[in-house]
N, C-alpha and C positions, 0 to 999 in steps of 0.2 A: 704623408710623411712616413719614412721608413724607420721602424723601431729597431732596437738592438736586442739581442737575446739577454735574458737575465739569469742564465744558467751556464755552467761550463761544459756539460756533456756534449758529445758529438751527436748531431741529429741522426746520423746513420746508425749509430750504435744504441742510442737511448730513445730515439723517436722524438716527435714533436711534443713539447711540454705544455701542460695546462698552466695557465697563469702567465705565460710569456707572450707579450704583444707581437714579437717577431714571428714566433711559431704560429700564432693566430693568423697573421698576414699570409704566411706560407700556405696554411690550410685553406684560406679563402682564395688565393691566387697561386695555383700550383706552379705556374711558370716563373714565379719568383725564386723557386728553388734552383740551385745549380744542377747541372746535368747528373752528377754522381748521386746526389740526394734524391732527385726526382726518379732516377732509375731504381734506386733502392726502394723507394716508396711504391713504385709500380710493381716491382718484383714481389715485395712483401704482400701487396694487395692481391696479386695473382695467386700466391700460395694460400692466403686467407680465403679467397673465393673457392679454392679447391679443398679446403680443410686439411692442408698439408703443413706439417711442422708446427712450431710454436710461433705463429705469425699473427696472433691476435693484436689489436691495437693496444699500445702501451699507455695511452692516455685518451681522454675524451676528445681532445683536439685532433689527435692522430686518427681517431675513429672517424671524425668528420672528414679529414683529408682522404682517408682510405675509401670512404663511401663515395666521395667525389671521383676518385680514380676509378672505382668500380663502375660508376655510371658511364664514364668515358670508355672504359674497356667494353662494356656491354654494347654501347652505341657503335663503337668501331666494328664489333662483330656483326651487328645488324647491317651496317653500311657495306661491309665486305660481302655478306650474303646477298644483299640486294644488288650489288654490283655484278655478282656472278649470275644472278637471275636475269639481269638486264642485258648481259653480254650475249 
């Protein structure tokens, strides 16, 4: 069942919020985010991985989501590298 957000702030500006069932669902299933919010989360995670700017997770649940994005980004790099080696 899809939950609704229990807070008014915009995810893009304020991040995924602890204690919000819908934010928890988004953190567990990144594809439930719309393209704009997913893109913002990916870009924030990229900056976080490079220690650039103030891109630390803004909540525990956003940290979980960013860790998941980080795993996907690292996996994508490995797949790209292996694809180049195999070619």
